[in-house]
ROBA-382900 format. One record per residue: residue in three letters; x, z negated, y of N, C-alpha, C, O in turn. Coordinates in steps of 0.001 Angstrom, whole numbers, padded with zeros to 6 digits. Each point is the difference from the previous one (the first is absolute). Layout:
N
+-----+---------+---------+---------+---------+---------+---------+---------+---------+---------+---------+---------+---------+
: res :     n.X :     n.Z :     n.Y :    ca.X :    ca.Z :    ca.Y :     c.X :     c.Z :     c.Y :     o.X :     o.Z :     o.Y :
+-----+---------+---------+---------+---------+---------+---------+---------+---------+---------+---------+---------+---------+
: Ala :       X :       Z :       Y :       X :       Z :       Y :       X :       Z :       Y :       X :       Z :       Y :
...
+-----+---------+---------+---------+---------+---------+---------+---------+---------+---------+---------+---------+---------+
***
This chain:
83
+-----+---------+---------+---------+---------+---------+---------+---------+---------+---------+---------+---------+---------+
: res :     n.X :     n.Z :     n.Y :    ca.X :    ca.Z :    ca.Y :     c.X :     c.Z :     c.Y :     o.X :     o.Z :     o.Y :
+-----+---------+---------+---------+---------+---------+---------+---------+---------+---------+---------+---------+---------+
: Lys :  172700 : -101417 :  164093 :  000187 :  001511 :  000323 : -001376 :  000763 : -000423 : -000714 : -000460 : -000891 :
: Asp :  000357 :  001782 :  001664 : -001237 :  000455 : -000074 : -000032 :  000654 : -001404 : -000946 : -000363 : -000699 :
: His :  001541 :  000986 :  000322 : -000336 :  000675 : -001357 : -000536 : -001546 : -001397 : -000292 :  000028 : -001195 :
: Asn :  000380 : -000876 :  001981 : -000046 : -000934 : -001339 : -001850 : -000413 : -000190 : -000754 : -000491 : -000841 :
: Ile :  000708 :  001033 :  002135 : -001940 :  000003 :  000063 : -000238 : -000045 : -000892 : -000469 : -001121 : -000192 :
: Ile :  000465 :  001715 : -000729 : -000905 :  000748 : -001045 : -000324 : -001441 : -001080 : -000943 : -000506 : -000609 :
: Tyr :  002027 :  000336 :  000795 :  000271 : -001593 : -001118 : -000643 : -000724 :  000205 : -000520 : -000747 : -000829 :
: Ser :  000308 :  000743 :  002332 : -001000 : -001112 :  000382 : -001346 : -000488 :  000319 : -000444 : -001072 :  000410 :
: Leu : -000454 :  003086 : -000981 : -001083 :  000320 : -000320 : -000848 : -000595 : -001161 :  000774 :  000146 : -000946 :
: Ser : -001739 : -000648 :  000515 : -001126 : -000496 : -001121 : -000177 :  001351 : -000733 : -000019 :  001068 :  000612 :
: Gly : -000154 : -001203 : -002407 : -000347 :  000793 : -000314 : -001206 :  001587 :  000650 :  000019 :  001231 :  000040 :
: Gly : -000748 : -002191 :  000275 : -001472 :  000543 :  000867 :  000706 :  001252 :  001053 : -000122 :  001223 : -000079 :
: Glu :  000862 : -002029 :  001030 :  000607 :  000791 :  001245 :  000844 :  001107 : -000470 : -000093 :  001101 :  000542 :
: Lys :  001231 : -001392 : -001891 :  000604 :  000876 : -000251 : -000882 :  001163 : -000579 :  000694 :  000980 : -000271 :
: Lys : -002069 : -000809 : -000001 : -000468 :  000399 : -001051 : -001095 :  000913 :  001385 : -000862 :  000780 : -000401 :
: Met :  000929 : -000863 :  000970 : -001067 :  000349 :  001631 :  001007 :  000749 :  000826 : -000274 :  000721 :  000959 :
: Thr :  001888 : -001061 : -001607 :  000768 :  001094 :  001031 :  000302 :  001190 : -001173 :  000481 :  001125 :  000133 :
: Ala : -000726 : -001491 : -000744 :  000097 :  000961 : -001110 : -000541 :  001111 : -000043 :  000386 :  001161 : -000137 :
: Ile : -001910 : -001978 :  000356 : -001116 :  000871 : -000522 :  000440 :  001230 :  001656 :  000604 :  001072 :  000020 :
: Ser : -001253 : -001898 :  001157 :  000418 :  000584 :  001366 :  001207 :  000935 : -000489 : -000181 :  001142 :  000423 :
: Phe :  001106 : -001235 : -001019 :  000637 :  001076 : -000114 : -000600 :  001102 : -000320 : -000270 :  000934 :  000755 :
: Arg :  000112 : -001004 : -001572 : -000404 :  001089 : -001615 : -001730 :  001036 :  001008 : -000209 :  001188 : -000245 :
: Leu : -000560 : -001868 :  001086 : -001066 :  000276 :  000298 :  000843 :  001084 :  001382 : -000380 :  001141 :  000266 :
: Thr :  001326 : -001724 :  000304 :  001251 :  000757 :  001318 :  000301 :  001291 : -000926 : -000261 :  001081 :  000529 :
: Ile :  000626 : -001064 : -001455 :  000947 :  001096 : -000677 : -001335 :  000833 : -000683 :  000255 :  001054 : -000581 :
: Leu : -001361 : -001417 :  000632 : -001663 :  000610 : -000246 : -000393 :  000778 :  001060 : -000497 :  001106 : -000212 :
: Glu :  000697 : -001656 :  001652 : -000885 :  000603 :  001086 :  001645 :  001248 :  000317 :  000421 : -000024 :  001157 :
: Tyr : -000160 :  000349 : -001504 :  001697 :  000261 :  000326 : -000027 :  001494 : -001475 :  000353 :  001094 :  000439 :
: Glu : -000698 : -001120 : -001826 :  000144 :  000908 : -000802 : -001414 : -000902 : -001573 :  000017 : -001000 : -000718 :
: Glu : -000684 :  001827 :  000888 : -000995 : -000471 : -000659 :  000390 :  000013 : -001695 :  001111 :  000057 : -000526 :
: Ser : -001951 : -000105 :  000140 :  000275 : -000152 : -001642 : -001246 :  000554 : -000458 : -000657 :  000286 :  001001 :
: Pro : -000062 :  000037 : -002209 : -001621 :  000737 : -000727 : -000284 : -001412 : -000010 : -000893 : -000405 :  000744 :
: Val :  001785 : -000750 : -001790 :  000094 : -001227 : -000359 :  000760 : -001150 : -000290 :  001202 :  000003 : -000267 :
: Tyr : -002191 : -001319 :  000348 :  000898 : -000753 :  000650 : -000495 : -001624 : -001228 : -000984 : -000736 :  000080 :
: Ile :  002073 :  000713 : -001018 : -000213 : -001235 : -000995 :  000768 : -001227 :  000835 :  000924 : -000055 :  000812 :
: Met : -001739 : -000814 : -001405 :  000040 : -001918 :  000952 : -000013 : -000603 : -000566 : -001155 : -000334 : -000263 :
: Asp :  002428 : -000583 : -000654 : -000283 : -000506 : -001317 :  000258 : -002239 :  000692 :  000925 : -000716 :  000382 :
: Glu : -002406 :  000592 : -000630 :  000605 : -001261 :  000709 :  000434 : -000218 :  001472 :  000602 : -000977 :  000444 :
: Ile : -000963 :  001913 :  000127 :  000065 : -000426 :  001962 : -000062 : -000918 :  000534 :  000732 : -000354 :  000924 :
: Asp : -001742 : -000300 : -001459 : -000583 : -001335 :  000794 :  000464 : -000664 : -000522 :  000324 : -000684 :  000971 :
: Ala :  000327 : -000149 : -002279 :  000531 : -000748 : -000688 :  000573 : -001343 :  000913 :  000174 : -001112 : -000498 :
: Ala : -000006 :  001337 :  001442 :  001168 : -000812 :  001139 : -001649 : -000607 :  001291 : -000168 : -001061 :  000601 :
: Leu : -000546 :  002107 : -000657 : -000577 : -000601 :  001223 : -001211 : -000833 :  000164 : -000797 : -000101 : -000932 :
: Asp :  000649 : -000379 :  001834 : -001097 : -001456 :  000198 : -000970 :  001449 :  000059 :  000167 :  001219 :  000039 :
: Lys : -001469 : -002388 : -000064 : -001207 :  000672 :  000218 :  000019 :  001020 :  001122 :  000115 :  001200 : -000248 :
: Asp : -000248 : -001756 :  001704 :  000227 :  000787 :  000493 :  000795 :  001079 :  000388 : -000344 :  000854 :  000817 :
: Asn :  001341 : -000896 : -001372 :  000901 :  001442 :  000140 : -000777 :  001116 : -001256 : -000144 :  001219 :  000095 :
: Ser : -000279 : -002163 : -001282 : -000477 :  000865 : -000539 : -000749 :  001276 :  000290 :  000010 :  001161 : -000408 :
: Arg : -001043 : -002306 :  001803 : -001014 :  000687 :  000165 :  000293 :  001084 :  000815 : -000680 :  001021 : -000101 :
: Lys :  001600 : -001095 :  000898 :  000081 :  000802 :  001005 :  001475 :  001330 : -001011 :  000149 :  000976 :  000736 :
: Leu :  000281 : -000912 : -001354 :  000897 :  000693 : -000991 : -001745 :  000375 : -000539 : -000113 :  001145 :  000437 :
: Ser : -001329 : -001503 : -001163 : -000506 :  001112 : -000400 : -000285 :  000982 :  001285 :  000477 :  001090 :  000313 :
: Glu : -001472 : -001953 :  000308 : -000543 :  001232 :  001167 :  001022 :  000608 :  000897 : -000553 :  000279 :  001063 :
: Leu :  001679 :  000008 : -001051 :  001193 :  000480 :  000541 :  000366 :  001241 : -001078 :  000127 :  001096 :  000545 :
: Leu :  000132 : -001140 : -002587 : -000592 :  000831 : -000709 : -001188 :  000700 : -000237 : -000139 :  000986 : -000723 :
: Lys : -000710 : -001573 :  001390 : -001583 :  000499 : -000084 :  000012 :  000995 :  000899 : -000653 :  000972 : -000379 :
: Asp :  001298 : -000827 :  001727 : -000259 :  000618 :  001334 :  001414 :  001151 : -000528 : -000069 :  001097 :  000555 :
: Tyr :  001009 : -001235 : -001321 :  000773 :  001085 : -000202 : -000330 :  000982 : -001295 :  000588 :  000997 : -000418 :
: Ala : -001686 : -001642 : -000010 : -000221 :  000502 : -001668 : -001398 :  000933 :  000585 : -000929 :  000287 : -000755 :
: Glu :  000953 : -000036 :  001666 : -000937 :  000946 :  000961 :  000885 :  001482 : -000153 : -000531 :  001109 :  000064 :
: Asp :  001321 : -001241 : -000181 :  000823 :  001326 :  000462 :  001413 :  000354 : -001494 :  000864 :  000877 : -000015 :
: Asn : -001188 : -002040 : -001115 :  001063 : -000341 : -000783 : -000082 : -000766 : -001238 : -000322 : -001186 :  000067 :
: Gln :  000657 :  001906 : -001545 :  000001 : -000974 : -000786 :  000468 : -001505 : -000447 :  001161 : -000338 :  000228 :
: Phe : -001902 : -000397 : -000748 :  000282 : -001499 : -000049 :  000114 : -000380 : -001561 : -000753 :  000811 : -000538 :
: Ile :  001220 : -001496 : -000304 : -000126 : -000180 : -000725 :  000706 : -001119 :  000158 :  001186 :  000083 :  000319 :
: Val : -001842 : -001398 : -000530 :  000638 : -001658 :  000333 : -000527 : -000470 : -001544 : -000958 :  000349 : -000689 :
: Ile :  002079 : -001329 :  000492 : -000202 : -000918 : -001413 :  000043 : -001505 :  000777 :  000814 : -000186 :  000905 :
: Ser : -001527 : -000613 : -001229 : -000078 : -000929 :  000494 : -000932 : -000997 : -000171 : -001191 :  000284 :  000135 :
: Asn :  001514 : -001349 : -000397 : -000840 : -000996 : -000411 : -001302 : -000843 :  000825 : -000937 : -000659 : -000453 :
: Asn :  001318 :  000983 :  001788 : -000488 : -000460 :  001435 : -001046 :  000653 : -000139 : -000204 :  001194 : -000219 :
: Asp : -000941 : -002702 :  000469 : -001742 :  000183 : -000192 :  000488 :  000751 :  001675 : -000957 :  000767 :  000110 :
: Ile :  001623 : -000582 :  000905 : -000558 :  000220 :  001367 :  000466 :  001183 : -000292 : -000393 :  000795 :  000853 :
: Thr :  001206 : -000169 : -001847 :  000545 :  001318 :  000079 : -000889 :  000871 : -000465 : -000190 :  001072 :  000573 :
: Val : -000583 : -001498 : -001875 : -001080 :  000849 : -000909 : -001118 : -000249 :  001089 : -000880 :  000819 :  000264 :
: Arg :  001033 : -002096 :  000354 : -001420 :  000547 :  000666 : -000357 :  001044 :  001260 : -001052 :  000339 :  000542 :
: His :  002517 :  000011 : -000345 : -000454 :  000654 :  001030 :  001063 :  001987 : -000783 :  000703 :  000860 :  000530 :
: Ala : -001005 : -000995 : -001301 :  000469 :  001395 : -001092 : -001646 :  000721 :  000093 : -001201 : -000272 :  000004 :
: Glu :  002138 :  001314 :  000057 : -001717 :  001410 : -000351 : -000415 :  000447 : -001348 : -000653 :  000973 : -000378 :
: Arg :  001197 : -001925 : -000216 : -000411 :  000012 : -001682 :  001074 : -000891 : -000663 :  001094 : -000141 :  000547 :
: Asp : -001425 : -000527 : -001845 :  000918 : -000989 : -000640 : -000009 :  000258 : -001197 : -000992 :  000340 : -000645 :
: Tyr :  002455 : -000522 :  000107 : -000337 :  000031 : -001846 :  000184 : -001189 : -000289 :  000819 : -000503 :  000770 :
: Gly : -001507 : -000758 : -002141 :  000914 : -000766 : -000248 :  000643 :  000281 : -001159 : -000217 :  001009 : -000671 :
: Val :  001402 : -002296 :  000274 :  000297 :  000567 : -001348 :  000187 : -001356 : -000701 :  000275 : -000043 : -001199 :
+-----+---------+---------+---------+---------+---------+---------+---------+---------+---------+---------+---------+---------+
***
């Protein structure tokens, strides 16, 4: 049954689907700031890089605060703060 497809996705695939959905909403109705906590936790290095580049493009017109331990994501940030 088609409604069971979501259960067969990996953690990273589910995460990318959720991110895509959120960015689609952004295209329709923007918010002044987006806070994303460990958005890249389930992603492999290639998808982390793609996501980081995509967020960097969106950051030209929007503000993103991304909490991450992923070195790829941090490398693409305009600013980073260590705790």
